[in-house]
N, C-alpha and C positions, 0 to 999 in steps of 0.2 A: 933535952928534947929539941929536935929540929924545929925551926920557926914555922915552916909550912904545916907540919903535923899539929903544932900547937894551935894555929888558927883554925884548922879543920875541926879539932876537938871542941873549940869554943863555939864554932858555928853549929855543930850538931847538938851541943848541950843547950844552945839557945832555942833551937827549933823543937827540942824535946820537952820544953816546959809545957805544963797543962794548958795555959791560956793560948800559947803560941800554936800548940797542936790544933786547937779548935779553929783558930784563925786560918791555919794552913788548910784544914779541911774545907773551909768556906771558899778559900781561894781556888782550890782544886775543883770544887763543884761549879763555881762561877765560870772558870776557864772551860770546863767540859761543856756547859750549856752554851757558852759563847761560840765555841768551835762547832758544836752540833747545829746551832742556829745558822752559822755561816754555810755549813755543808748543805742544810735544807734549802737555803736560798739559792745556792748554786744549782741544785737539782730541780728546782721549781720550774715546771713546764708552762704553766699558765695560771690564770685566776678565774674562778667561777663566780658569777654574780646572778642573783635572782630578783633584784629590785632595781636594776638599771634601766636606762631609756630603751635599749634595744629589746630587752625582755618584754617591756610594756608594749612596744610596737607590735611584736608578734601576738601578744594577747589581743590587741585591737584588731589585728588582721582576722583572727578567728571569730571575734565578735561581729565583724562585717560579714563573714561567711554565714554565720547564724542568721543574719538579717537578709541574706541573699543580696548584699550591696557591695559591689566591687570598687566603689569610688575610692575608698581608702587604700585598697590593695594597689590600684593603678598608680598611686603616688609613691608607693614604697618599693615596688619591684622595678629594677633598672631596665632601661630599654633594651639592653643586650643580655638580659638574664636568660638562663637556661634552666630547665627542670629535667631531672633524671629520675625516672620512675623505677619501680621494683623490678621491671623486666629489662632494665638498663637501656631503655629507649631515651634519647635526648630530644626534648621538645623546646621549641622557641617560645618566646613570650606570648606571641599570638596564639599558638597552639595551647599553651598553658591556660590562658583565659578562656579559650573555647572549651577546654575540659571542665573548667569551673562552671561555666554556663550549662554544660551538659549535665553536671551533677545537680544543679538547681532544677533542671527540667525533670529529672528522674527521681529526685528525693525531696521530701518535705519534712518540716519540723526538725531540721538539722541542728544537732547539738554536739558539744565536745565536753566530755567529763572532766571537771576540775580546771578548765581553762576559762578564767574570768579576769577582766581588766583589774589590775592591782592586787590580785591574789598571788601570794608567794608560797612555794613549796620548800620550806626550810628543813625538812627532815629527810629529803631524798627518797621518800616512800610514796608510791602512787603517782597520779598524773601531775604534770607540772611543766614549767618552762624555765630554762636556765641558759645563760650566755657565757661562753668561755673566751677569754682574752688571752691569746697565746703570746709568748715572749717575742716571736718573730713578727708580731703585728697582725696576724690573721685572727679574725673573729668569727665564731660560729654560734648560732642560737639553736638549741635542741628542744624538741617538744615530745613529750610522752603523754598519750591520752587515749580515749576510746571514742570512736565515731558512733553516733546514735542518730537514727533517722527512720523514716517510713518510706517504702518504695511507692512512687506515684502510680505506677502501672499495676503492681501486684498487691499493694496494700500491706505488704509484709514489713514487720519491724526488723531493722538490721542493727547490729552492734558488733564492732570488732576493734581490737587494739591497734594503734599505729604509732610510728615514730617518724618524725621529719626533722631534717637538719637544714638550716639556712646559713649561707655564707654571705658576709657583708663586704661591701666595697664602697668607700666614700659615702657612707650613710645610707646606702641602698642595698637591697638584696640582689646579689648577682647570680646566686645558684640556690636551687632547692633540690634536696635529695630525699626521696620517699622510700620508706622501708615498711611495707605492709602488703598483705594479700589483697589484690584488687578484684578477686573473683566475685565479691558481693556487688561491686559496681557493674562488672560485665554481665552478671546474671540478670540484673534489673534492666540494664540498657538494652540487652539483646533478647529479652523475653518475647516469645511469640504471641503478640496480642493482635489477633486477627481483626482486620477492619474490612467492612463490607460497604461497597459503594453501589447505589442504585442511580442509574443515569436514565432520565426520562427523555425520550426522543420521538420524532416523527419522521416519516420518509420524506426525502428531499426530491419529490417528483420522480421517484424510481419505481420500476415495476416490482411486483412481489418476488419474481425470480432474481432480479438484480440485487434486491435486499438479501434474499436467502444466500445467494452465491458469495456476496461480499462478506456477510456475517460469518460464513464458514471460513473464508480466507483469513479474515482478521483474527479470529480466535486462535487459529493455528499459528499465525505469526506471533502472537503474544506468547503462546505456549512454547514456541521455539526459542524465543529470546529472553524470557523473563521467568526464571525458575521459582522466584519467590511470589509469583501470582498463583494463588490456589485454585482459582476458578474464573472463567470468563464466558458468560452465557447470555445469549440474546433471547428475549421473549416477545411474542406478539401480544399486543394489547389493543384489541379492536382492529379496525380496517387499516389505519395508517400509523397507529401508535406502536412504539417499540420500547421495551424496557431492557436495559443492559445491566446485568448484575456482575459486579467485579468483586472478587474475594482476594484480599491481600494478606500475606503472612504477617506483615507489620507495616508501620508507617513508612519505613525506609523503602519498602517495595513500591509504595505509591509514588514517592519522590523519584524513584528510579524509572518508573513508567513515564512520568511527566518529562523527565530528562530524555528518555528514548525518543519521544515524539517531537522533541524540540528541533530547531534548525541545526542541520549538519549532523544529526544523529541517526541511528539505523532505521527508525520508523518514521522519519519525517515525511517521506512520500506516502507511506501507508496512511498516516493521519490526514494528509490532504485528501486522499480518496475517502477516508472515513467521513470527513465534513462534507464531501460531495454527495454522499449517500444518505446521511442523517442530519437532521436539524436538532441540536441539543437544546432542550428547554430548561432543564434544571438537574441538579445533582444533589444527592443526599449521602452523607457519610455516617455509617453506624459503627461506633467503637471509640476507643480512647485516642483522641487526636491532640497534637501539640499546637502551640501558637505558631511555630515555624511553618507547619503545613497550612494553617489558616492564612498566614501571610502570603503564601504562594497562591492559594486558590482564590484569594481576593481579586486577583487579576483576571480571573475567568469572566468572559462576557455573559455569563448566565447566573441565575440564582443558585447559591450553594448553601446548604444547611447541614447541621451536625447533630447527631443523636448519640448521647453518651450511654454506654452500657450500664445497667444496674447490676445484673448478675447473669451468669450463663456459661456455656462451654460449647466448643465445636471441635470436630476432628478433621 
């Protein structure tokens, strides 16, 4: 028998022994697992964490929003951050925080289902926060939850699911991407909540005809320039007294009128004539008014008061 064939037969006989067969199987299994593990590592795209620092930071951000406190958010969002909403609009950091303040004004009892500091979602079911560390160094934190609140104007309870992704850079959030239907926000913010203003005045040494003529001119001017003003009516109240009733579609219409009569705007000269004809003694606003409007009217040189609506309707 040739020597090569002899050694081959010895080799096969050795590995066909029962004990050696078992060992051979173990070696094959180990080798298979080893190579599979190497293959999985090569295909790994990133690592998901649910109890890391960045995940907890996002949880604290939502905790701050619940409390309507932006101090923590201000420290986490980068000065050059951008926010891209569901309509693919890109907002600056300043616009982003203005939007948050607008949410505070229009909603109360804000809450987020399942988002609490230190709470982890380890079953990937339901709401939660998780951070993905990609092989290329990019880090994103993702949030799935439900927004819960009550509309400040309508009193309606709102509830809708949302998803937000945050991109990190040097320990700060550099991008926020929102994925949810914003119609609930729009409906509450743009709701037509009529506000009525009663302006108590007296004639500024004008004749009855001068008052009548200018009152007619001024109401036509408002009607021409301000479509969101629902009514503008002057009433006589005794010999010299006049009451002006202004009806506004919403608070934005009031602010628009104030802007119109300011320096350099379309009704600046008209308002100068207004003050030449009438002496304003006091103003009363009836309806839901925000602190922003009150801050503006605080500068008025007359007494201003506010009457909140209990219940009612208008057409």
